[in-house]
PDB file with one MODEL, atoms N, CA, C and O in Angstrom:
MODEL        1
ATOM      1  N   MET A   1      96.060  93.198  84.260  1.00  0.00           N
ATOM      2  CA  MET A   1      96.485  92.131  84.797  1.00  0.00           C
ATOM      3  C   MET A   1      96.744  92.309  86.246  1.00  0.00           C
ATOM      4  O   MET A   1      96.982  93.409  86.747  1.00  0.00           O
ATOM      5  N   LYS A   2      96.693  91.257  86.865  1.00  0.00           N
ATOM      6  CA  LYS A   2      97.121  91.091  88.363  1.00  0.00           C
ATOM      7  C   LYS A   2      98.384  90.219  88.470  1.00  0.00           C
ATOM      8  O   LYS A   2      98.588  89.267  87.718  1.00  0.00           O
ATOM      9  N   ALA A   3      99.236  90.610  89.471  1.00  0.00           N
ATOM     10  CA  ALA A   3     100.166  89.923  89.879  1.00  0.00           C
ATOM     11  C   ALA A   3     100.129  89.436  91.331  1.00  0.00           C
ATOM     12  O   ALA A   3     100.072  90.250  92.252  1.00  0.00           O
ATOM     13  N   ILE A   4     100.158  88.272  91.518  1.00  0.00           N
ATOM     14  CA  ILE A   4     100.275  87.682  93.077  1.00  0.00           C
ATOM     15  C   ILE A   4     101.608  87.263  93.182  1.00  0.00           C
ATOM     16  O   ILE A   4     102.135  86.588  92.299  1.00  0.00           O
ATOM     17  N   ILE A   5     102.286  87.675  94.371  1.00  0.00           N
ATOM     18  CA  ILE A   5     103.722  87.293  94.778  1.00  0.00           C
ATOM     19  C   ILE A   5     103.621  86.874  96.108  1.00  0.00           C
ATOM     20  O   ILE A   5     103.201  87.554  97.045  1.00  0.00           O
ATOM     21  N   HIS A   6     104.074  85.585  96.151  1.00  0.00           N
ATOM     22  CA  HIS A   6     104.351  85.002  97.537  1.00  0.00           C
ATOM     23  C   HIS A   6     105.759  85.032  97.907  1.00  0.00           C
ATOM     24  O   HIS A   6     106.645  84.632  97.151  1.00  0.00           O
ATOM     25  N   ILE A   7     105.972  85.517  99.099  1.00  0.00           N
ATOM     26  CA  ILE A   7     107.447  85.713  99.497  1.00  0.00           C
ATOM     27  C   ILE A   7     107.614  84.824 100.896  1.00  0.00           C
ATOM     28  O   ILE A   7     106.894  85.021 101.875  1.00  0.00           O
ATOM     29  N   GLU A   8     108.454  84.017 100.861  1.00  0.00           N
ATOM     30  CA  GLU A   8     108.657  83.142 102.021  1.00  0.00           C
ATOM     31  C   GLU A   8     110.365  83.001 102.276  1.00  0.00           C
ATOM     32  O   GLU A   8     111.202  83.114 101.380  1.00  0.00           O
ATOM     33  N   LEU A   9     110.645  82.736 103.661  1.00  0.00           N
ATOM     34  CA  LEU A   9     111.933  82.746 104.030  1.00  0.00           C
ATOM     35  C   LEU A   9     112.557  81.506 103.415  1.00  0.00           C
ATOM     36  O   LEU A   9     111.877  80.487 103.293  1.00  0.00           O
ATOM     37  N   LYS A  10     113.823  81.552 103.024  1.00  0.00           N
ATOM     38  CA  LYS A  10     114.442  80.308 102.580  1.00  0.00           C
ATOM     39  C   LYS A  10     114.599  79.272 103.484  1.00  0.00           C
ATOM     40  O   LYS A  10     114.796  79.617 104.649  1.00  0.00           O
ATOM     41  N   PRO A  11     114.555  77.945 103.208  1.00  0.00           N
ATOM     42  CA  PRO A  11     114.821  76.921 104.081  1.00  0.00           C
ATOM     43  C   PRO A  11     116.121  77.240 104.809  1.00  0.00           C
ATOM     44  O   PRO A  11     117.090  77.733 104.233  1.00  0.00           O
ATOM     45  N   GLY A  12     116.094  76.930 106.116  1.00  0.00           N
ATOM     46  CA  GLY A  12     117.169  77.108 106.981  1.00  0.00           C
ATOM     47  C   GLY A  12     117.432  78.398 107.608  1.00  0.00           C
ATOM     48  O   GLY A  12     118.306  78.501 108.469  1.00  0.00           O
ATOM     49  N   VAL A  13     116.661  79.476 107.191  1.00  0.00           N
ATOM     50  CA  VAL A  13     116.613  80.840 107.714  1.00  0.00           C
ATOM     51  C   VAL A  13     115.770  80.725 108.913  1.00  0.00           C
ATOM     52  O   VAL A  13     114.656  80.201 108.909  1.00  0.00           O
ATOM     53  N   LEU A  14     116.357  81.245 109.953  1.00  0.00           N
ATOM     54  CA  LEU A  14     115.337  81.220 111.189  1.00  0.00           C
ATOM     55  C   LEU A  14     114.103  82.156 111.036  1.00  0.00           C
ATOM     56  O   LEU A  14     114.161  83.295 110.574  1.00  0.00           O
ATOM     57  N   ASP A  15     113.046  81.570 111.455  1.00  0.00           N
ATOM     58  CA  ASP A  15     111.695  82.295 111.426  1.00  0.00           C
ATOM     59  C   ASP A  15     110.978  82.443 112.887  1.00  0.00           C
ATOM     60  O   ASP A  15     110.047  81.719 113.242  1.00  0.00           O
ATOM     61  N   PRO A  16     111.512  83.426 113.639  1.00  0.00           N
ATOM     62  CA  PRO A  16     110.937  83.571 115.072  1.00  0.00           C
ATOM     63  C   PRO A  16     109.393  83.847 115.026  1.00  0.00           C
ATOM     64  O   PRO A  16     108.770  83.545 116.044  1.00  0.00           O
ATOM     65  N   GLN A  17     108.607  84.453 113.834  1.00  0.00           N
ATOM     66  CA  GLN A  17     107.379  84.552 113.894  1.00  0.00           C
ATOM     67  C   GLN A  17     106.587  83.228 113.636  1.00  0.00           C
ATOM     68  O   GLN A  17     105.562  82.899 114.233  1.00  0.00           O
ATOM     69  N   GLY A  18     107.229  82.512 112.643  1.00  0.00           N
ATOM     70  CA  GLY A  18     106.744  81.067 112.498  1.00  0.00           C
ATOM     71  C   GLY A  18     106.846  80.311 113.874  1.00  0.00           C
ATOM     72  O   GLY A  18     105.914  79.633 114.307  1.00  0.00           O
ATOM     73  N   ARG A  19     107.799  80.441 114.398  1.00  0.00           N
ATOM     74  CA  ARG A  19     107.963  79.501 115.816  1.00  0.00           C
ATOM     75  C   ARG A  19     106.954  79.991 116.662  1.00  0.00           C
ATOM     76  O   ARG A  19     106.247  79.163 117.238  1.00  0.00           O
ATOM     77  N   THR A  20     106.721  81.450 116.877  1.00  0.00           N
ATOM     78  CA  THR A  20     105.748  81.866 117.670  1.00  0.00           C
ATOM     79  C   THR A  20     104.330  81.491 117.492  1.00  0.00           C
ATOM     80  O   THR A  20     103.542  81.316 118.422  1.00  0.00           O
ATOM     81  N   ILE A  21     104.056  81.380 116.225  1.00  0.00           N
ATOM     82  CA  ILE A  21     102.792  80.864 115.651  1.00  0.00           C
ATOM     83  C   ILE A  21     102.577  79.467 116.079  1.00  0.00           C
ATOM     84  O   ILE A  21     101.566  79.134 116.698  1.00  0.00           O
ATOM     85  N   ALA A  22     103.546  78.624 115.747  1.00  0.00           N
ATOM     86  CA  ALA A  22     103.409  77.255 116.116  1.00  0.00           C
ATOM     87  C   ALA A  22     103.181  77.011 117.475  1.00  0.00           C
ATOM     88  O   ALA A  22     102.277  76.275 117.870  1.00  0.00           O
ATOM     89  N   ARG A  23     104.189  77.767 118.412  1.00  0.00           N
ATOM     90  CA  ARG A  23     103.882  77.639 119.863  1.00  0.00           C
ATOM     91  C   ARG A  23     102.530  78.088 120.234  1.00  0.00           C
ATOM     92  O   ARG A  23     101.906  77.415 121.054  1.00  0.00           O
ATOM     93  N   SER A  24     102.094  78.966 119.812  1.00  0.00           N
ATOM     94  CA  SER A  24     100.721  79.802 120.265  1.00  0.00           C
ATOM     95  C   SER A  24      99.564  78.662 119.887  1.00  0.00           C
ATOM     96  O   SER A  24      98.734  78.267 120.706  1.00  0.00           O
ATOM     97  N   LEU A  25      99.654  78.188 118.464  1.00  0.00           N
ATOM     98  CA  LEU A  25      98.619  77.192 118.246  1.00  0.00           C
ATOM     99  C   LEU A  25      98.582  75.810 119.192  1.00  0.00           C
ATOM    100  O   LEU A  25      97.601  75.120 119.470  1.00  0.00           O
ATOM    101  N   ALA A  26     100.076  75.626 119.620  1.00  0.00           N
ATOM    102  CA  ALA A  26     100.053  74.444 120.532  1.00  0.00           C
ATOM    103  C   ALA A  26      99.308  74.640 121.798  1.00  0.00           C
ATOM    104  O   ALA A  26      98.593  73.753 122.264  1.00  0.00           O
ATOM    105  N   HIS A  27      99.477  75.827 122.370  1.00  0.00           N
ATOM    106  CA  HIS A  27      98.839  76.273 123.683  1.00  0.00           C
ATOM    107  C   HIS A  27      97.464  76.399 123.456  1.00  0.00           C
ATOM    108  O   HIS A  27      96.770  76.158 124.443  1.00  0.00           O
ATOM    109  N   LEU A  28      96.823  76.742 122.326  1.00  0.00           N
ATOM    110  CA  LEU A  28      95.378  76.810 121.937  1.00  0.00           C
ATOM    111  C   LEU A  28      94.897  75.436 121.685  1.00  0.00           C
ATOM    112  O   LEU A  28      93.767  75.216 121.252  1.00  0.00           O
ATOM    113  N   GLY A  29      95.785  74.482 121.966  1.00  0.00           N
ATOM    114  CA  GLY A  29      95.103  73.021 121.776  1.00  0.00           C
ATOM    115  C   GLY A  29      95.333  72.282 120.374  1.00  0.00           C
ATOM    116  O   GLY A  29      95.018  71.120 120.118  1.00  0.00           O
ATOM    117  N   PHE A  30      95.945  73.198 119.529  1.00  0.00           N
ATOM    118  CA  PHE A  30      96.162  72.576 118.130  1.00  0.00           C
ATOM    119  C   PHE A  30      97.625  71.734 118.306  1.00  0.00           C
ATOM    120  O   PHE A  30      98.673  72.236 117.899  1.00  0.00           O
ATOM    121  N   GLY A  31      97.596  70.783 118.770  1.00  0.00           N
ATOM    122  CA  GLY A  31      98.916  69.980 119.030  1.00  0.00           C
ATOM    123  C   GLY A  31      99.425  69.346 117.807  1.00  0.00           C
ATOM    124  O   GLY A  31     100.613  69.026 117.829  1.00  0.00           O
ATOM    125  N   ASP A  32      98.691  69.085 116.658  1.00  0.00           N
ATOM    126  CA  ASP A  32      99.204  68.463 115.534  1.00  0.00           C
ATOM    127  C   ASP A  32     100.138  69.329 114.754  1.00  0.00           C
ATOM    128  O   ASP A  32     100.925  68.917 113.901  1.00  0.00           O
ATOM    129  N   VAL A  33      99.970  70.606 115.140  1.00  0.00           N
ATOM    130  CA  VAL A  33     100.870  71.647 114.299  1.00  0.00           C
ATOM    131  C   VAL A  33     102.437  71.346 114.661  1.00  0.00           C
ATOM    132  O   VAL A  33     102.914  71.657 115.753  1.00  0.00           O
ATOM    133  N   LYS A  34     103.072  70.800 113.777  1.00  0.00           N
ATOM    134  CA  LYS A  34     104.637  70.482 114.025  1.00  0.00           C
ATOM    135  C   LYS A  34     105.383  71.584 113.940  1.00  0.00           C
ATOM    136  O   LYS A  34     106.340  71.746 114.697  1.00  0.00           O
ATOM    137  N   GLY A  35     105.035  72.487 113.003  1.00  0.00           N
ATOM    138  CA  GLY A  35     105.755  73.831 112.794  1.00  0.00           C
ATOM    139  C   GLY A  35     105.108  74.807 111.833  1.00  0.00           C
ATOM    140  O   GLY A  35     104.168  74.457 111.118  1.00  0.00           O
ATOM    141  N   ALA A  36     105.597  75.996 111.817  1.00  0.00           N
ATOM    142  CA  ALA A  36     104.986  76.999 110.956  1.00  0.00           C
ATOM    143  C   ALA A  36     106.117  77.902 110.461  1.00  0.00           C
ATOM    144  O   ALA A  36     107.142  78.169 111.089  1.00  0.00           O
ATOM    145  N   ARG A  37     105.733  78.394 109.071  1.00  0.00           N
ATOM    146  CA  ARG A  37     106.772  79.222 108.565  1.00  0.00           C
ATOM    147  C   ARG A  37     105.791  80.532 108.152  1.00  0.00           C
ATOM    148  O   ARG A  37     104.799  80.296 107.463  1.00  0.00           O
ATOM    149  N   GLN A  38     106.028  81.680 108.505  1.00  0.00           N
ATOM    150  CA  GLN A  38     105.438  82.959 108.086  1.00  0.00           C
ATOM    151  C   GLN A  38     106.127  83.570 106.727  1.00  0.00           C
ATOM    152  O   GLN A  38     107.323  83.702 106.468  1.00  0.00           O
ATOM    153  N   GLY A  39     105.028  83.882 105.986  1.00  0.00           N
ATOM    154  CA  GLY A  39     105.470  84.803 104.768  1.00  0.00           C
ATOM    155  C   GLY A  39     104.502  86.074 104.553  1.00  0.00           C
ATOM    156  O   GLY A  39     103.787  86.669 105.359  1.00  0.00           O
ATOM    157  N   LYS A  40     104.726  86.271 103.224  1.00  0.00           N
ATOM    158  CA  LYS A  40     103.791  87.490 102.849  1.00  0.00           C
ATOM    159  C   LYS A  40     103.432  87.431 101.355  1.00  0.00           C
ATOM    160  O   LYS A  40     104.151  86.955 100.477  1.00  0.00           O
ATOM    161  N   THR A  41     102.182  87.997 101.187  1.00  0.00           N
ATOM    162  CA  THR A  41     101.633  87.884  99.886  1.00  0.00           C
ATOM    163  C   THR A  41     101.378  89.385  99.538  1.00  0.00           C
ATOM    164  O   THR A  41     100.903  90.192 100.337  1.00  0.00           O
ATOM    165  N   ILE A  42     101.810  89.717  98.034  1.00  0.00           N
ATOM    166  CA  ILE A  42     101.611  91.016  97.704  1.00  0.00           C
ATOM    167  C   ILE A  42     100.799  91.061  96.416  1.00  0.00           C
ATOM    168  O   ILE A  42     101.337  90.452  95.491  1.00  0.00           O
ATOM    169  N   GLU A  43      99.736  91.585  96.161  1.00  0.00           N
ATOM    170  CA  GLU A  43      98.954  91.617  95.067  1.00  0.00           C
ATOM    171  C   GLU A  43      99.201  93.064  94.212  1.00  0.00           C
ATOM    172  O   GLU A  43      99.129  94.149  94.790  1.00  0.00           O
ATOM    173  N   LEU A  44      99.449  92.965  93.010  1.00  0.00           N
ATOM    174  CA  LEU A  44      99.640  94.351  92.219  1.00  0.00           C
ATOM    175  C   LEU A  44      98.762  94.292  90.953  1.00  0.00           C
ATOM    176  O   LEU A  44      98.539  93.379  90.158  1.00  0.00           O
ATOM    177  N   ASP A  45      98.386  95.429  91.023  1.00  0.00           N
ATOM    178  CA  ASP A  45      97.314  95.538  89.720  1.00  0.00           C
ATOM    179  C   ASP A  45      98.176  96.279  88.712  1.00  0.00           C
ATOM    180  O   ASP A  45      98.631  97.384  89.009  1.00  0.00           O
ATOM    181  N   LEU A  46      98.475  95.596  87.273  1.00  0.00           N
ATOM    182  CA  LEU A  46      99.348  96.123  86.375  1.00  0.00           C
ATOM    183  C   LEU A  46      98.538  96.802  85.189  1.00  0.00           C
ATOM    184  O   LEU A  46      97.515  96.298  84.726  1.00  0.00           O
ATOM    185  N   ASN A  47      98.965  97.720  84.845  1.00  0.00           N
ATOM    186  CA  ASN A  47      98.550  98.246  83.348  1.00  0.00           C
ATOM    187  C   ASN A  47      99.024  97.794  82.172  1.00  0.00           C
ATOM    188  O   ASN A  47      99.438  98.604  81.342  1.00  0.00           O
ATOM    189  N   THR A  48      99.035  96.577  81.950  1.00  0.00           N
ATOM    190  CA  THR A  48      99.496  95.928  80.789  1.00  0.00           C
ATOM    191  C   THR A  48      98.736  94.682  80.428  1.00  0.00           C
ATOM    192  O   THR A  48      98.260  93.936  81.282  1.00  0.00           O
ATOM    193  N   GLU A  49      98.637  94.481  79.118  1.00  0.00           N
ATOM    194  CA  GLU A  49      98.139  93.137  78.622  1.00  0.00           C
ATOM    195  C   GLU A  49      98.911  91.964  78.153  1.00  0.00           C
ATOM    196  O   GLU A  49      98.435  90.879  77.820  1.00  0.00           O
ATOM    197  N   ASP A  50     100.295  92.346  78.168  1.00  0.00           N
ATOM    198  CA  ASP A  50     101.264  91.462  77.898  1.00  0.00           C
ATOM    199  C   ASP A  50     101.819  90.623  78.942  1.00  0.00           C
ATOM    200  O   ASP A  50     102.645  91.060  79.744  1.00  0.00           O
ATOM    201  N   LYS A  51     101.325  89.251  78.960  1.00  0.00           N
ATOM    202  CA  LYS A  51     101.863  88.480  80.275  1.00  0.00           C
ATOM    203  C   LYS A  51     103.198  88.508  80.510  1.00  0.00           C
ATOM    204  O   LYS A  51     103.684  88.706  81.624  1.00  0.00           O
ATOM    205  N   LYS A  52     103.988  88.267  79.238  1.00  0.00           N
ATOM    206  CA  LYS A  52     105.523  88.148  79.355  1.00  0.00           C
ATOM    207  C   LYS A  52     106.208  89.523  79.996  1.00  0.00           C
ATOM    208  O   LYS A  52     107.029  89.578  80.911  1.00  0.00           O
ATOM    209  N   ILE A  53     105.680  90.507  79.313  1.00  0.00           N
ATOM    210  CA  ILE A  53     106.145  91.976  79.925  1.00  0.00           C
ATOM    211  C   ILE A  53     105.669  92.138  81.513  1.00  0.00           C
ATOM    212  O   ILE A  53     106.336  92.722  82.367  1.00  0.00           O
ATOM    213  N   ALA A  54     104.564  91.593  81.701  1.00  0.00           N
ATOM    214  CA  ALA A  54     104.068  91.678  83.287  1.00  0.00           C
ATOM    215  C   ALA A  54     105.108  90.841  84.159  1.00  0.00           C
ATOM    216  O   ALA A  54     105.631  91.274  85.186  1.00  0.00           O
ATOM    217  N   GLN A  55     105.327  89.620  83.623  1.00  0.00           N
ATOM    218  CA  GLN A  55     106.083  88.603  84.373  1.00  0.00           C
ATOM    219  C   GLN A  55     107.658  89.334  84.463  1.00  0.00           C
ATOM    220  O   GLN A  55     108.150  89.466  85.584  1.00  0.00           O
ATOM    221  N   ALA A  56     108.230  89.683  83.558  1.00  0.00           N
ATOM    222  CA  ALA A  56     109.417  90.443  83.596  1.00  0.00           C
ATOM    223  C   ALA A  56     109.521  91.551  84.407  1.00  0.00           C
ATOM    224  O   ALA A  56     110.504  91.680  85.137  1.00  0.00           O
ATOM    225  N   GLN A  57     108.533  92.462  84.374  1.00  0.00           N
ATOM    226  CA  GLN A  57     108.583  93.638  85.273  1.00  0.00           C
ATOM    227  C   GLN A  57     108.418  93.298  86.831  1.00  0.00           C
ATOM    228  O   GLN A  57     109.001  93.893  87.738  1.00  0.00           O
ATOM    229  N   VAL A  58     107.513  92.226  86.978  1.00  0.00           N
ATOM    230  CA  VAL A  58     107.309  92.024  88.503  1.00  0.00           C
ATOM    231  C   VAL A  58     108.498  91.132  88.845  1.00  0.00           C
ATOM    232  O   VAL A  58     108.870  91.268  90.010  1.00  0.00           O
ATOM    233  N   LYS A  59     109.156  90.290  88.146  1.00  0.00           N
ATOM    234  CA  LYS A  59     110.323  89.758  88.450  1.00  0.00           C
ATOM    235  C   LYS A  59     111.531  90.798  88.976  1.00  0.00           C
ATOM    236  O   LYS A  59     112.232  90.608  89.969  1.00  0.00           O
ATOM    237  N   GLU A  60     111.590  91.785  88.192  1.00  0.00           N
ATOM    238  CA  GLU A  60     112.524  93.100  88.469  1.00  0.00           C
ATOM    239  C   GLU A  60     112.221  93.761  89.816  1.00  0.00           C
ATOM    240  O   GLU A  60     113.057  94.188  90.611  1.00  0.00           O
ATOM    241  N   MET A  61     110.900  93.775  89.941  1.00  0.00           N
ATOM    242  CA  MET A  61     110.444  94.604  91.095  1.00  0.00           C
ATOM    243  C   MET A  61     110.693  93.506  92.294  1.00  0.00           C
ATOM    244  O   MET A  61     110.958  94.010  93.385  1.00  0.00           O
ATOM    245  N   CYS A  62     110.652  92.323  92.246  1.00  0.00           N
ATOM    246  CA  CYS A  62     111.040  91.514  93.382  1.00  0.00           C
ATOM    247  C   CYS A  62     112.350  91.538  93.650  1.00  0.00           C
ATOM    248  O   CYS A  62     112.687  91.461  94.832  1.00  0.00           O
ATOM    249  N   GLU A  63     113.313  91.644  92.661  1.00  0.00           N
ATOM    250  CA  GLU A  63     114.743  91.494  92.663  1.00  0.00           C
ATOM    251  C   GLU A  63     115.289  92.813  93.289  1.00  0.00           C
ATOM    252  O   GLU A  63     116.272  92.799  94.030  1.00  0.00           O
ATOM    253  N   GLN A  64     114.638  93.917  92.977  1.00  0.00           N
ATOM    254  CA  GLN A  64     115.245  95.226  93.493  1.00  0.00           C
ATOM    255  C   GLN A  64     114.433  95.758  94.775  1.00  0.00           C
ATOM    256  O   GLN A  64     114.905  96.688  95.430  1.00  0.00           O
ATOM    257  N   LEU A  65     113.358  95.236  95.087  1.00  0.00           N
ATOM    258  CA  LEU A  65     112.630  95.844  96.144  1.00  0.00           C
ATOM    259  C   LEU A  65     111.672  94.889  97.164  1.00  0.00           C
ATOM    260  O   LEU A  65     111.711  94.840  98.393  1.00  0.00           O
ATOM    261  N   LEU A  66     110.868  94.207  96.301  1.00  0.00           N
ATOM    262  CA  LEU A  66     109.890  93.434  97.168  1.00  0.00           C
ATOM    263  C   LEU A  66     110.523  92.253  98.019  1.00  0.00           C
ATOM    264  O   LEU A  66     109.978  91.983  99.089  1.00  0.00           O
ATOM    265  N   ALA A  67     111.493  91.625  97.667  1.00  0.00           N
ATOM    266  CA  ALA A  67     111.992  90.570  98.326  1.00  0.00           C
ATOM    267  C   ALA A  67     113.319  90.708  98.670  1.00  0.00           C
ATOM    268  O   ALA A  67     114.082  91.296  97.904  1.00  0.00           O
ATOM    269  N   ASN A  68     113.730  90.212  99.797  1.00  0.00           N
ATOM    270  CA  ASN A  68     115.282  90.039 100.068  1.00  0.00           C
ATOM    271  C   ASN A  68     115.712  88.888  99.610  1.00  0.00           C
ATOM    272  O   ASN A  68     115.604  87.869 100.293  1.00  0.00           O
ATOM    273  N   THR A  69     116.249  88.885  98.415  1.00  0.00           N
ATOM    274  CA  THR A  69     116.667  87.590  97.809  1.00  0.00           C
ATOM    275  C   THR A  69     117.944  86.865  98.398  1.00  0.00           C
ATOM    276  O   THR A  69     118.375  85.823  97.904  1.00  0.00           O
ATOM    277  N   VAL A  70     118.477  87.448  99.414  1.00  0.00           N
ATOM    278  CA  VAL A  70     119.663  86.917 100.353  1.00  0.00           C
ATOM    279  C   VAL A  70     118.768  85.630 101.032  1.00  0.00           C
ATOM    280  O   VAL A  70     119.050  84.437 100.921  1.00  0.00           O
ATOM    281  N   ILE A  71     117.704  86.167 101.706  1.00  0.00           N
ATOM    282  CA  ILE A  71     117.132  85.167 102.703  1.00  0.00           C
ATOM    283  C   ILE A  71     115.624  84.693 102.209  1.00  0.00           C
ATOM    284  O   ILE A  71     115.055  83.721 102.705  1.00  0.00           O
ATOM    285  N   GLU A  72     115.148  85.384 101.330  1.00  0.00           N
ATOM    286  CA  GLU A  72     113.734  84.856 100.894  1.00  0.00           C
ATOM    287  C   GLU A  72     113.524  84.539  99.474  1.00  0.00           C
ATOM    288  O   GLU A  72     114.095  85.282  98.675  1.00  0.00           O
ATOM    289  N   ASN A  73     112.789  83.543  98.996  1.00  0.00           N
ATOM    290  CA  ASN A  73     112.173  83.042  97.984  1.00  0.00           C
ATOM    291  C   ASN A  73     110.970  83.771  97.545  1.00  0.00           C
ATOM    292  O   ASN A  73     110.212  84.204  98.413  1.00  0.00           O
ATOM    293  N   TYR A  74     110.680  83.973  96.177  1.00  0.00           N
ATOM    294  CA  TYR A  74     109.415  84.348  95.812  1.00  0.00           C
ATOM    295  C   TYR A  74     109.033  83.527  94.728  1.00  0.00           C
ATOM    296  O   TYR A  74     109.831  82.884  94.046  1.00  0.00           O
ATOM    297  N   HIS A  75     107.498  83.559  94.532  1.00  0.00           N
ATOM    298  CA  HIS A  75     106.841  83.087  93.443  1.00  0.00           C
ATOM    299  C   HIS A  75     106.023  83.923  92.919  1.00  0.00           C
ATOM    300  O   HIS A  75     105.328  84.577  93.696  1.00  0.00           O
ATOM    301  N   ILE A  76     105.883  84.127  91.509  1.00  0.00           N
ATOM    302  CA  ILE A  76     104.974  85.078  90.973  1.00  0.00           C
ATOM    303  C   ILE A  76     103.996  84.346  90.222  1.00  0.00           C
ATOM    304  O   ILE A  76     104.330  83.398  89.511  1.00  0.00           O
ATOM    305  N   LYS A  77     102.611  84.793  90.357  1.00  0.00           N
ATOM    306  CA  LYS A  77     101.550  84.419  89.412  1.00  0.00           C
ATOM    307  C   LYS A  77     100.909  85.503  88.741  1.00  0.00           C
ATOM    308  O   LYS A  77     100.378  86.387  89.412  1.00  0.00           O
ATOM    309  N   ILE A  78     100.897  85.538  87.478  1.00  0.00           N
ATOM    310  CA  ILE A  78     100.112  86.755  86.667  1.00  0.00           C
ATOM    311  C   ILE A  78      98.788  86.065  86.330  1.00  0.00           C
ATOM    312  O   ILE A  78      98.723  84.919  85.885  1.00  0.00           O
ATOM    313  N   THR A  79      97.865  86.758  86.547  1.00  0.00           N
ATOM    314  CA  THR A  79      96.457  86.540  86.120  1.00  0.00           C
ATOM    315  C   THR A  79      95.828  87.670  85.259  1.00  0.00           C
ATOM    316  O   THR A  79      96.391  88.761  85.168  1.00  0.00           O
ATOM    317  N   GLU A  80      94.616  87.391  84.608  1.00  0.00           N
ATOM    318  CA  GLU A  80      94.226  88.426  83.700  1.00  0.00           C
ATOM    319  C   GLU A  80      92.820  88.987  84.435  1.00  0.00           C
ATOM    320  O   GLU A  80      92.182  89.908  83.925  1.00  0.00           O
TER     321      GLU A  80
ENDMDL
END
C-alpha cells in the first residue's frame, strides 16, 4: 500500500514562502495570481494490506512526527 500525505499550513498562519511565490509569479508576468500557499507532500510505501490499519498508522505518524498539528493540517490518502 501507499500513503500520500498532503500537509499545509492552517488558515491564518503566515506563509512567507507562499507570499514569495506569489510575488515572484507576479514579477514574471503572471498577474492573475492573487495569492499562494506552500505545503508539502509525503509518500510512504507501507508493508500492510489492511487499509484501516494503514490509515491508523499514518494518522499516528502525522500526529507524532510528520505534521506540526499546532500550525498545520494534513490529509491522508491510502492507495493500493
